C-alpha positions as YAML, in Angstrom:
chain: A
units: angstrom
residues:
- id: 1
  name: MET
  ca: [0.05, 0.10, 0.05]
- id: 2
  name: SER
  ca: [1.15, 3.51, -0.77]
- id: 3
  name: SER
  ca: [0.88, 6.47, 1.78]
- id: 4
  name: GLU
  ca: [-2.57, 7.20, 0.48]
- id: 5
  name: ILE
  ca: [-5.24, 4.60, 0.95]
- id: 6
  name: THR
  ca: [-7.49, 4.32, -2.16]
- id: 7
  name: HIS
  ca: [-10.78, 2.99, -2.91]
- id: 8
  name: ASP
  ca: [-9.25, -0.30, -4.23]
- id: 9
  name: ASP
  ca: [-7.00, -0.65, -1.09]
- id: 10
  name: LEU
  ca: [-10.18, -0.10, 1.15]
- id: 11
  name: ALA
  ca: [-12.23, -2.56, -0.93]
- id: 12
  name: THR
  ca: [-9.50, -5.35, -0.01]
- id: 13
  name: LEU
  ca: [-9.19, -4.44, 3.46]
- id: 14
  name: ILE
  ca: [-13.03, -4.56, 3.81]
- id: 15
  name: LYS
  ca: [-13.09, -8.21, 2.17]
- id: 16
  name: THR
  ca: [-10.03, -9.22, 4.44]
- id: 17
  name: ARG
  ca: [-11.31, -7.88, 7.44]
- id: 18
  name: ALA
  ca: [-14.96, -7.77, 7.62]
- id: 19
  name: GLY
  ca: [-15.47, -10.63, 4.92]
- id: 20
  name: VAL
  ca: [-17.67, -8.31, 2.85]
- id: 21
  name: THR
  ca: [-17.08, -7.90, -1.08]
- id: 22
  name: VAL
  ca: [-17.55, -4.45, -2.23]
- id: 23
  name: THR
  ca: [-16.16, -2.59, -5.33]
- id: 24
  name: PRO
  ca: [-14.09, 0.31, -5.55]
- id: 25
  name: GLU
  ca: [-17.08, 2.27, -7.37]
- id: 26
  name: GLU
  ca: [-19.34, 1.56, -4.54]
- id: 27
  name: LEU
  ca: [-17.02, 2.92, -2.14]
- id: 28
  name: ALA
  ca: [-16.45, 5.95, -4.35]
- id: 29
  name: ASP
  ca: [-20.08, 7.06, -3.99]
- id: 30
  name: PRO
  ca: [-20.17, 10.11, -1.57]
- id: 31
  name: GLY
  ca: [-23.15, 9.00, 0.16]
- id: 32
  name: CYS
  ca: [-22.09, 5.41, 0.67]
- id: 33
  name: MET
  ca: [-22.21, 4.10, 4.27]
- id: 34
  name: PHE
  ca: [-20.56, 1.03, 5.46]
- id: 35
  name: LEU
  ca: [-24.09, -0.36, 6.82]
- id: 36
  name: ASP
  ca: [-25.20, -0.03, 3.30]
- id: 37
  name: LEU
  ca: [-22.61, -2.30, 2.17]
- id: 38
  name: GLY
  ca: [-23.25, -4.77, 4.89]
- id: 39
  name: VAL
  ca: [-20.16, -3.82, 6.96]
- id: 40
  name: ASP
  ca: [-21.04, -3.38, 10.73]
- id: 41
  name: SER
  ca: [-19.23, -1.53, 13.10]
- id: 42
  name: LEU
  ca: [-16.95, -4.31, 14.03]
- id: 43
  name: GLY
  ca: [-16.04, -4.64, 10.49]
- id: 44
  name: VAL
  ca: [-15.14, -1.14, 10.23]
- id: 45
  name: LEU
  ca: [-13.06, -1.42, 13.38]
- id: 46
  name: GLY
  ca: [-11.25, -4.37, 12.04]
- id: 47
  name: VAL
  ca: [-10.21, -2.21, 8.97]
- id: 48
  name: LEU
  ca: [-9.27, 0.56, 11.13]
- id: 49
  name: ALA
  ca: [-6.96, -1.50, 13.46]
- id: 50
  name: ASP
  ca: [-5.41, -2.82, 10.16]
- id: 51
  name: LEU
  ca: [-4.76, 0.58, 8.83]
- id: 52
  name: GLU
  ca: [-3.52, 1.76, 12.21]
- id: 53
  name: ASN
  ca: [-1.03, -1.28, 12.46]
- id: 54
  name: ARG
  ca: [0.27, -0.83, 8.96]
- id: 55
  name: TYR
  ca: [0.82, 2.89, 9.14]
- id: 56
  name: GLY
  ca: [1.63, 3.35, 12.96]
- id: 57
  name: VAL
  ca: [-0.97, 5.77, 13.73]
- id: 58
  name: SER
  ca: [-3.78, 6.15, 16.21]
- id: 59
  name: ILE
  ca: [-7.25, 7.18, 14.90]
- id: 60
  name: ASP
  ca: [-10.23, 7.93, 17.07]
- id: 61
  name: SER
  ca: [-12.89, 5.41, 15.99]
- id: 62
  name: SER
  ca: [-15.67, 7.34, 17.57]
- id: 63
  name: ASP
  ca: [-15.14, 9.97, 14.85]
- id: 64
  name: LEU
  ca: [-15.47, 7.57, 12.17]
- id: 65
  name: LEU
  ca: [-18.33, 5.08, 13.03]
- id: 66
  name: GLY
  ca: [-21.69, 6.24, 11.35]
- id: 67
  name: ARG
  ca: [-19.95, 8.38, 9.07]
- id: 68
  name: PRO
  ca: [-19.82, 8.02, 5.13]
- id: 69
  name: VAL
  ca: [-16.89, 5.92, 3.62]
- id: 70
  name: ALA
  ca: [-15.67, 9.18, 1.87]
- id: 71
  name: GLU
  ca: [-15.32, 10.88, 5.43]
- id: 72
  name: PHE
  ca: [-13.65, 7.76, 6.58]
- id: 73
  name: LEU
  ca: [-11.14, 7.76, 3.88]
- id: 74
  name: GLN
  ca: [-10.32, 11.22, 4.03]
- id: 75
  name: THR
  ca: [-9.80, 11.10, 7.80]
- id: 76
  name: VAL
  ca: [-7.52, 8.04, 7.58]
- id: 77
  name: ASN
  ca: [-5.45, 9.47, 4.74]
- id: 78
  name: SER
  ca: [-4.95, 12.84, 6.40]
- id: 79
  name: THR
  ca: [-3.99, 11.11, 9.48]
- id: 80
  name: VAL
  ca: [-1.55, 8.91, 7.68]
- id: 81
  name: LYS
  ca: [0.05, 11.96, 5.78]
- id: 82
  name: ALA
  ca: [0.33, 13.98, 8.86]
- id: 83
  name: SER
  ca: [2.38, 11.20, 10.39]
- id: 84
  name: ALA
  ca: [4.77, 10.67, 7.49]
...
């Protein structure tokens, strides 16, 4: 993975950590919510934990749960870039 998490990267992580198959195109929809895709809060936390471990960052999950995928990705990428 590069220093920016893409929709492709996130789709792979969701499949690996939450067991849900989604397409990058679904994730690119600005109004897309994890629950709409069948990814519950535990799945989101699994994805987040994987990203935190890979990039050595800490991200407050309470800010991300229940938010659209686009906001999740923006927050994660901002945090990763700030720590680089």
